[in-house]
Structure formats: structure tokens, C-alpha cells
N, C-alpha and C positions, 0 to 999 in steps of 0.2 A: 567403255574404255577407249581412250584416244588412240588414233592410229599413229604410226610412226610418221606418216606423210604429213599429218597436221603439225607435227613438231619440227619438221625439217624443211617445209616448203619455202621458207623465207631465206634459207641458206644458199649462197652461191655454189655452183658446182665445184669450183676450184678450192673452196675453203676446207681446210682440215681443222676442225675445231671440236668443241664439245657440245653435244646436244643432250639435254637432260630428258630422261624417260620417266613418265609419271608412275609412281608406285614402286620404283626400283631404287634401293639405296645406292648411293655412290660409294666408290671404294673408300674415300675419305670418311664418309659416314660410318661405314662398317668398321674401320679402324678406330674411330672415336668410340663406338659402342664396345669394341673389344677392350680398349684401355679402361673404360668405365667398369666393365665386368671384372677385369683383373684387379682393379682397386677394391671392388666389393669382396672378392675372394681373399685378398690380403687383410682387409679390415675385419673379416670374420674371425681371424686369429686361429685358424685351424693349424695344428702341428702334429707331428708324429714323433714320439719319443725315441731316444737313441736305441733302446732295446728293440722296438718295432722295426726300425730301419735296418739295424744290423742283421736281424733275423731275415729280413727280406733280401738283403744283398747276399747273405750266405746261401739262401735258397736258389738264387740265380746261378751261383757257382756250382752247387751240388745237385740241384733237383729241377733244372730248367726243362719245361715240357711245352709242346705245341698245343694247339686247340684240341687235338685228338687225344691228348694225354701221352703222346710218345716222347721219350727222353730226347733232349737236344744237347749235343756236345758242342762247346765253343772252343774251337781249335785255333790258336793264334795264326798258324800258317795258312789256314783256309778261311778264317774269318777275322782278319786283322782289325777292322773297324769295330766289330762287335766285341772282340776281345779287349780293345781299348776302352770300351764302355764299362766293362766289368772292372777294369783296373781303376778307372776314374771313380766308380762308385765306392770301391774299397777305400779310397782316400778320404771319403766323406763319412765313414763310419765313426761312431763314438759321440755323436751329438744329435740333439733334437733337430727336426727338419720342418720348416714351414712349407706352405703350398708354393711359395715362390722358389724355395730350394728345390722342391720336387719338380717343378716345371722347368727349372734350369737343367736338371739332370735328364728330364725327358727330351730336351733339345739335343743333348749329347746322343741319346739313343736314336732320335729321329735322324741325325746325321748318318748314323750307321744304316738306318732303314732306307736311306736314299743312295746307298752304295751302287756303283755300276756293276759290281759283281753279284750275280743272282744269289749265290750261296750266302754271302755276307749280308746281302739285303734281307734275305729271308730271316736270318737269325736276328738282325737288327730290328725287324718289325715285331718279332716275338718279344724282344726285350722292351720295346716301346709299349706294346700292349700289356705286358706284365706291370709296368709302372702305372699305367692307367687303372688296372685292376686294383693295385695296392692303394692308390690314392682314393679310389671310389669306395673302398672298403673301410669307411670311417664310421664312428658312432653316429647315431641318428641326429644328434644335436648339432653335428658339424656339417650336415648335408648342404646347408645353404652356401657355405664357402666352396664346397666341391662343385655344386651346381653352377655357381658363378664362374668358376674356373673352366668348366666344360663349355659354358656359354661364350666365354672370352675366346677360347680356342676356335669355336665354330665361327664366330664373327671374323677372326683373323684369317682362318682358312679361306673363307669366302672372299675376303678382301684380296688375298694373294692371288686367288684364281681370277678375280676381277681385274687385277693388274695385268695378268697374262692376256686375258681376252681383250682388254682395251688396246693393248699393244698390237694384238693380232688384227683387230678391226681397223685400227689406224693404218697399219701397213697394207692391209688389203685395199683400203680406200685410196691410198697413194698409187698402188699398182693398177687399180681399176679406173683411175681418173681420166684416162684417155680412151676408154673403150666405148662407152655410151650404150652398151648392150647388156642384157641380162646374163648372157653366156659369159661375157667378160667379167662381170661381178662374181659369178659362181666360180670361175676359174681362179680369180684372185683369192677368194676365200679358201678354195681347195688347196691352193699352194701354201697358204698360211697354216692351215690345219696339218698339212704334211710336215712343215717345219716344226710345229708344236709336237707332233707325234714322235719326232726324232730327238727332241730336246729333253733336258732334265726336268723341265716344268711339267712334262706329261705326267709325272708321278704325283703331282698335286691333286689330280682329278681321281674320283673314285672309279670303280670298275665300269659302271653304267656309262659314265661320262667318257671314259676311255674308249669303250666300244663304239659310242656315237661318233667320236672323233675319228677313229680308225675306219668306220663305215664311210665317212666323207672322203677320206684319203683313197679308199678303194672304189670310189665312184658313186656312192650312195647319195641320197638327197641331202644337200647342205641344210635344208630347213629342219631336219630331224635333230641335228646337233645343235642348231641355234635354239630350238625349243627347249632341249634339255639344259643347255647352258643358261638360258633365261630363267629357268626354275631353280637350278641348284648352284650356279655360280654367277649371280646377277652382276651387272655392271650398270652404272648410272649414266655412262656416256658412250657414244659411238663416234666414229670418224665422220666429220661433216660431209666429206666427199662421198663416202660409201652410203651414208644415210640418205643423201639426196638422190643418188642413183637408185637405191632401193625404193624410194618413195615417189619417184618421178615417172612411173609407168613402166620402167624397165626393171625386171627382177622384183616386182612388187610382192610376188608370192613369198619371197624370203622375208620381206619386211614384217609381215604379220607374226613371224616367229621370233622376232627380236624382243617382243614383250611377252612376259610369262602369262599363262592363263590366270594365275592367282598371284597378285602382287603383294599379298599380305605376308611378308617374310619376317 
């Protein structure tokens, strides 16, 4: 596996550009793969008849439960975004639904799942997960379309995380460009991770990734977060300035973690 140093040695210190990393898909490539998978899902022709969908929506209104089977009440005053999701779903009753239709409705639920209010966010996440369960519970012959939809979402999620990490690395590279020290690089990265932990983008990452990001903020090794992000939220480019710093003898210990152990994603 090529080192990051081999890919960045020719780049001047002041340049903030894009350095391709071998074996790691770029954000654009992930987005292209996602669109292709979405098209396969649509072409599969999977649909849910009106009776199925209407029954599903009614169950959300009258029998919504969490993962432990406990009843969940959606109260407009306490859960405004989640309540709006149910209202929106009601408007779509009475007709067959394609995978595209269901994915659009899932986006509505995902918006509620990203609410800044913890109570509303919890209910929104339950609604989003219920949609996933409904979509995945299709006849065996339609599984190809559902699998393609799941694949498309996975690619798109990784691409979105890649966008965030690319911005983080680029900003850290700009901040560290005058330090010339390993400590300066780490401090620049730590500041950017702290900004990420306080932003809405933090919710894009799963629990393990969030723990790694918070560990960096609290003073833990930056390399641990870089290793995890390299595996689960890969990005095909890094800031030229930061990459040169990491590969030029200062902070090289971090450079090794910018490439995942297993690039076959």
C-alpha cells in the first residue's frame, strides 16, 4: 500500500489542492455510484399498493412503538416536526407508492430525525426506521430493488460524510500552513473536529464515529479518529498543505491513518 508521503511529496507546502489516495473512492465517485443504484431501484419497478401504504400510515398514528416495543405518542406540541411527518404521510394515502415515493417520504422523516430538539429527534428517528422496515418487508421477488435502494443510500451517506471530512481537512490545512510542526497539525485538526462536534453535520456520523470525534475533542489521539473515518467515511482527497505537512517528517504518525487498512469498499 502506498504511503501518503509518496502521493504528496511533489506538492508545494503552500498549495491547497486535491491529492488522490489510492483505493479510496472520491466523493464524486460515491455520488455517481449512488445515482446508479437509485436508477436500478427505480428500474426494478417495486411498488406498494394503496392498501398496504394506508395500513402502514394508520399504524404510525395508532400503534407506533420503539425498538423495545414500548408505545410512542406523537404530540404536536412536543414533537412538531414528527407530527408534521405524520400529517404529510396522511396526504399521500389512497394511491400506490413506488420506491422513489417511499424514499421521498423517508427524506421527510429524516428531517424530523435531525431536529435539534432531543424529544422530537427521537420520535423522528423512530418514524424513519419504521419506513425502512416497511420498505424492506417486500415480497422476495422485489428484493433486488430494495437492495439497490439500500446500496444507493449507503453510497450517498458516505459521500455526504466525505464532503464534511474534505472541508475539515482543507480548513485544517489552511490553519496549519504556518506552523511547520506536528503539534501545530494536531491542534489544527483538533479545532476542526471540535467545530464538527458542535455542528449539525455531527449527526451524519454513526455512534462509533461520533465517539472517535469526541475523543479527539477531549484530547485523545487524532490518529484514532482518522483511522475510523478512513474506514467508514472515506474521502478521496485531502488538503495539499495538510498532506504535505503530514508526509514531510512532521506529524507523519498521523499520515499513516489517513489511508484505511482495507481499501476494498
